[in-house]
C-alpha positions as CSV (number, residue, x, y, z in Angstrom):
1,M,-11.7,9.2,21.2
2,K,-9.9,12.4,20.0
3,Q,-10.2,15.4,22.3
4,T,-12.0,18.6,20.5
5,P,-9.1,20.5,19.5
6,F,-8.6,24.8,20.4
7,I,-9.9,24.1,24.6
8,N,-7.0,26.3,25.6
9,S,-8.7,30.3,26.9
10,D,-5.8,31.5,25.7
11,Y,-6.4,30.8,22.2
12,W,-9.7,31.8,21.7
13,D,-8.8,35.0,24.0
14,T,-6.2,36.2,20.9
15,R,-8.7,35.2,18.3
16,A,-11.5,36.2,20.0
17,T,-12.5,39.7,17.2
18,T,-11.3,37.9,14.5
19,F,-14.1,35.0,14.8
20,S,-17.0,36.6,16.5
21,D,-16.7,39.6,12.9
22,H,-17.1,36.4,11.7
23,A,-19.7,34.3,13.1
24,E,-21.9,37.2,12.7
25,H,-22.1,37.1,9.0
26,T,-22.9,33.5,8.0
27,G,-26.4,33.6,8.5
28,Y,-25.9,30.8,11.5
29,A,-27.5,32.5,14.3
30,E,-30.7,33.3,12.1
31,K,-31.2,29.9,11.1
32,F,-30.5,28.5,14.6
33,L,-33.1,30.9,15.9
34,G,-35.2,29.6,13.5
35,L,-35.6,26.1,15.2
36,M,-36.7,27.9,18.3
37,P,-40.2,28.6,19.2
38,I,-39.0,31.2,21.0
39,E,-41.2,32.5,23.7
40,S,-40.4,35.6,25.7
41,G,-40.7,34.2,29.4
42,W,-37.8,32.2,28.6
43,S,-34.5,32.5,30.8
44,V,-31.9,30.9,28.8
45,L,-28.4,29.3,29.3
46,D,-26.1,30.0,26.2
47,M,-23.0,27.8,27.1
48,A,-19.6,28.4,25.7
49,C,-21.2,31.7,24.0
50,G,-18.2,33.6,21.7
51,G,-19.1,36.9,21.4
52,G,-22.5,36.1,21.2
53,T,-23.6,35.1,17.9
54,L,-26.7,33.7,19.4
55,A,-27.2,36.0,22.9
56,I,-27.5,39.0,20.9
57,P,-30.0,38.5,18.5
58,L,-31.3,35.9,21.3
59,A,-32.0,38.5,24.1
60,Q,-34.2,41.2,21.9
61,K,-36.8,38.5,22.0
62,V,-36.1,36.7,25.6
63,R,-36.5,37.3,29.6
64,S,-32.7,36.7,30.4
65,I,-29.6,35.1,29.5
66,T,-26.5,33.5,31.4
67,A,-23.4,33.7,28.6
68,V,-21.3,31.9,30.2
69,D,-17.6,30.9,28.5
70,F,-14.1,30.3,29.2
71,S,-12.3,33.3,27.0
72,R,-12.6,36.2,29.3
73,N,-12.1,38.0,25.3
74,M,-15.3,36.2,24.3
75,L,-17.4,37.9,27.1
76,E,-15.7,41.5,26.8
77,I,-16.9,41.6,23.2
78,L,-20.1,39.9,24.5
79,G,-20.1,43.2,26.8
80,K,-19.5,45.6,24.1
81,R,-22.2,44.5,22.3
82,C,-24.4,44.5,24.7
83,L,-23.6,48.1,25.6
84,E,-24.0,49.4,21.6
85,K,-27.1,48.1,21.1
86,G,-28.7,48.7,24.6
87,I,-28.9,45.5,26.0
88,N,-29.1,44.8,29.7
89,N,-30.9,41.0,30.2
90,I,-27.3,39.4,29.9
91,R,-25.7,38.3,32.6
92,R,-22.1,37.3,31.9
93,I,-20.1,34.1,33.2
94,V,-16.7,32.8,33.4
95,G,-16.4,29.3,33.3
96,R,-16.1,25.8,31.6
97,W,-17.8,22.7,31.0
98,E,-16.1,20.7,33.2
99,E,-16.5,23.1,36.4
100,D,-19.0,23.2,39.3
101,W,-22.0,25.2,37.5
102,D,-22.9,25.4,40.7
103,T,-20.3,27.1,42.2
104,L,-20.3,29.2,39.0
105,G,-23.9,30.5,40.4
106,I,-25.7,29.2,36.6
107,G,-28.6,28.3,38.2
108,M,-31.8,26.7,36.7
109,H,-32.9,28.1,32.9
110,D,-36.1,27.0,30.7
111,V,-33.4,26.4,28.0
112,A,-30.4,25.9,27.5
113,I,-28.1,25.9,24.4
114,A,-24.9,24.7,23.6
115,S,-24.1,26.2,19.9
116,R,-20.9,24.6,18.3
117,S,-19.1,24.0,21.1
118,L,-20.2,20.5,22.8
119,P,-16.8,18.8,24.1
120,C,-16.8,15.2,22.1
121,D,-14.0,14.0,24.9
122,T,-17.3,14.7,27.8
123,A,-19.8,14.5,25.4
124,M,-22.4,12.5,27.4
125,E,-21.4,14.6,31.4
126,S,-21.8,17.9,29.2
127,I,-25.3,16.9,28.1
128,I,-26.2,15.5,31.7
129,K,-25.6,18.7,32.5
130,L,-27.4,20.8,30.2
131,D,-30.3,18.2,30.3
132,A,-29.9,19.1,34.2
133,I,-30.8,22.8,34.4
134,A,-32.9,23.0,31.6
135,R,-36.9,22.8,32.7
136,K,-38.1,23.1,29.1
137,R,-35.5,22.7,26.2
138,V,-32.7,21.8,25.1
139,Y,-30.5,22.7,21.9
140,L,-27.1,22.0,20.3
141,S,-25.2,21.8,17.2
142,V,-22.1,19.9,16.1
143,A,-20.6,20.1,12.6
144,I,-21.2,17.8,9.6
145,G,-18.2,16.4,7.9
146,D,-15.6,18.7,7.7
147,G,-17.0,21.5,9.4
148,P,-15.8,24.8,8.7
149,R,-12.0,24.1,8.7
150,D,-10.4,23.8,5.2
151,R,-9.2,20.2,4.5
152,R,-7.1,21.8,1.4
153,L,-5.3,24.4,3.9
154,Y,-4.4,21.5,6.3
155,R,-3.0,19.5,3.7
156,A,-0.5,22.8,2.4
157,L,0.6,23.0,6.0
158,G,1.2,19.6,6.2
159,R,-0.3,19.4,9.3
160,T,-3.0,16.3,10.1
161,F,-6.4,17.3,9.4
162,P,-8.6,16.6,13.0
163,T,-10.8,14.6,12.8
164,E,-14.1,14.4,15.2
165,P,-17.2,12.3,15.5
166,D,-19.7,14.0,13.5
167,Y,-23.4,14.4,14.6
168,I,-24.9,11.4,14.4
169,Y,-22.4,9.8,17.0
170,Y,-23.8,12.1,18.8
171,L,-27.8,11.7,17.8
172,N,-26.5,7.9,19.0
173,L,-25.6,9.6,21.9
174,L,-28.8,10.7,22.9
175,Y,-30.6,7.7,22.4
176,R,-28.7,5.8,24.2
177,M,-29.2,8.3,27.0
178,D,-32.9,7.7,26.3
179,I,-33.2,11.7,24.8
180,H,-34.9,10.8,21.4
181,A,-34.1,14.8,19.8
182,N,-35.5,16.0,17.1
183,L,-32.7,17.3,14.4
184,A,-32.2,19.4,11.8
185,L,-29.2,20.9,9.4
186,I,-28.7,24.1,8.5
187,H,-26.4,25.5,6.1
188,E,-23.8,28.1,7.4
189,Y,-22.3,30.3,4.2
190,H,-19.2,31.7,4.1
191,P,-17.9,33.1,1.6
192,N,-14.3,32.8,1.3
193,Q,-14.1,36.4,0.4
194,W,-11.7,39.6,1.8
195,D,-10.9,43.3,1.3
196,T,-7.2,42.4,1.7
197,F,-4.3,39.8,1.6
198,T,-3.8,40.7,5.1
199,D,-7.0,39.8,5.9
200,A,-7.2,36.7,4.0
201,V,-4.6,35.5,6.2
202,D,-6.0,36.4,9.2
203,A,-8.9,34.4,8.6
204,Q,-7.0,31.3,8.3
205,R,-5.0,31.5,11.9
206,W,-8.2,30.0,13.9
207,M,-8.1,26.9,12.3
208,F,-4.3,25.9,13.9
209,R,-2.8,26.2,17.1
210,N,0.9,27.1,17.8
211,L,1.7,28.5,14.0
212,T,4.9,28.3,13.3
213,D,6.7,30.5,11.8
214,R,7.3,28.6,8.4
215,E,3.8,27.2,8.9
216,E,2.5,31.4,8.7
217,D,5.1,31.7,5.7
218,R,2.7,28.5,4.1
219,I,-0.1,29.8,4.3
220,K,0.6,32.8,2.4
221,D,2.4,31.2,-0.3
222,Y,-0.9,29.0,-0.4
223,L,-3.2,32.4,-1.0
224,L,-0.9,33.7,-3.5
225,E,-1.2,30.6,-5.4
226,N,-5.1,30.4,-4.7
227,L,-7.0,33.3,-4.6
228,V,-8.3,35.6,-7.6
229,C,-9.0,39.0,-7.8
230,E,-12.5,39.9,-8.3
231,G,-13.1,43.4,-8.3
232,E,-11.6,45.2,-5.2
233,R,-11.9,41.9,-3.0
234,W,-9.7,38.5,-3.3
235,R,-11.5,35.1,-2.0
236,L,-9.8,31.6,-2.8
237,P,-12.4,29.8,-5.6
238,Y,-13.6,27.1,-4.3
239,D,-16.8,26.7,-1.6
240,R,-16.4,26.3,2.1
241,S,-19.4,26.6,3.6
242,C,-20.6,23.8,6.0
243,Q,-23.3,22.2,7.3
244,W,-24.4,22.2,11.4
245,A,-26.7,19.4,12.9
246,V,-29.1,20.9,15.3
247,M,-30.6,18.5,17.8
248,W,-32.9,19.5,20.6
249,W,-35.8,18.1,22.9
250,E,-38.3,19.0,25.0
251,K,-37.6,17.9,29.0
252,Q,-40.0,14.9,30.1
253,P,-40.7,14.4,33.5
254,R,-38.3,11.2,34.6
255,N,-39.4,7.7,36.5
């Protein structure tokens, strides 16, 4: 199975601000949290939390959140947003899926969340970890099809489009693990619009690691050829919205 791309923390450290800003405006968090019958007394683990796409809005509705990510810059952004919003019930931990969660001090929680972060090459081990620390519920989400990546842009750069298991793989994996998960599909809106050409270029880089100068030029050439002007904004003339599969289950007593 192909390994999930972009597992290097340095990569996400450099993309933290752009990625976090974008993630706040796609409607994803509202739709994800809308699937949860949130209880004010919950303690929640947000594994691979990023800049707080879910943690920030959820913190205002639950007792406490433990936010874990291997990118220190992502956690710094989360900390700044907590200060701005007066949120003081989010505990931040630098950590990875593969580390010992007891050593990290993650502890038990009522609910565990893995939003768009489940590593496909160690999916079963990661699900076991999530399930083990959750008293009540587990939620995870994975991309459907291409996800948010732009296949056209990969073609323009001459790169092979990264293929990963679709959501049905994970649903079947849960079934084989004797976990009968609920399933909902949510739509995330990517407007493909930017204020400046520079913003448009910056918004494409997250898809690629180790961009060469030639590839940077190809991104610019692709945008120059395809961007259209609407008022004072620039946009690509096609939809890049995507769907995510959210799977969740209630903890059952195990024999």
